[in-house]
N, C-alpha and C positions, 0 to 999 in steps of 0.2 A: 414758428405761430398756428395753431392749430384755433379756425371756430368752432365757436359755439355751436351744439345740434336746433336744426331749428327743431325746434313743437308741434307749430302745422299750422297755431292759433292765431289769427290776424284782430285788428280790437274790431271791439262790439261799434254795432249805432248807437248815439247818443238819446236819442226818442224812434217815436217811435214811427213808422212809415220813413221815416229816411234812408230806413237802403233795404230792399225787395230782394231777394234770392227765391227763381224760378226757376223750372229743369223740366221737361215732356217725355215719359218714358210711356216706353212703346212698341211696337207696338206686341198684345197682353197678346201669348201664344192659344189662350181662351177668352170673348171673347164676354163681358163683366154684361147682364140681364139688358137686351135695350143694343143692343151690336158696339158695345165706348168697349174697343180696343184699346184705345192712348187715355194716358190722362194727365195734367199739365198739375202741380204744385207751384202753390206762390209760398215763402215764409218771410214772415217779419225775423229783420236783424238780429236789429233791439228786442224783443218780447219770445221770439221761438218760436210766435204763436202763425199758423197755419189754416194753409187752405186745398185744395183740392177740389179740380174739376172735372169728370170724364167726358172721353172726344172721340165722336166717333174716327176725326179723319186730324194728323196733324195741322192741317190746315188753319184749323178752329181755333187753332194760340189764339193767334192778336186777336181774336172775340170773344175766351174770357181772358183775357186781363183788362177786356175793358169795364167785362160786369167785376169785377176785382176791384179795378182802381176807386167804379163807382160803393160798392157799398164800402168798400175800406173808409175812403175818402167821408164819405157822410156821416160813417159810426165816432169815428173820430179826429174831424175837422180839419185834420190834417193832411199833409198832402203827400205823393211819391216822391222821394227828391232821387234812387235811381233803385236799378232792376243790372241785378246780377244773373246774368245764362249765362250760357257755355259759346253762343252765340251760335245755335243751332238755325240752318235753313227756317226755321219755322219765326225766329225773331229777327230774322237778316231782309223784311219783305219793306220794299223803301213804303207803301203803306202802316206795316208799323216805327221804322226810321223815324218818316214825317210826323208819327200820333205823337211821340217819344217825343221831339224840337219841338215843335207847339207846344207842348201843354210842360218842356220845362225839366223833363226827367231824366238823365244820363242814364248813357247804358253800358255799362260794365261788367266785361272780360273778365266771366269766373279766371281766365288760364290763369292773369295774372300775374299776381300772387303768388306761384307757383314757381310762371319762369323768372318772376322774379327772385324772387329765394333762390334758387339753386344753380344761376346765370350770376350773382351776388357773391 
């Protein structure tokens, strides 16, 4: 028996801020005006609405997440439930992980879906 091909689509979150995807990109080969060499994205899985923040250093990721969280939670009166990242070093600091735990935000590994599909 053969398996059906993997389409690559996962279920969409049922509500705003149930799942937020994030990634840090850079360094840019030519920094943006103001010396910004990196940017971080936050995309709500349900609405597909996204935010982009410029950064000079990768280490600014935690501060940008706190800034994003404050803004979207105030705008929507909803809480972020899960944050999906590639688990890069900028997301693995003790400070970042502790903050997520203290605020009831689940940290999800973005490679989990693909790995599970390939192995199963």
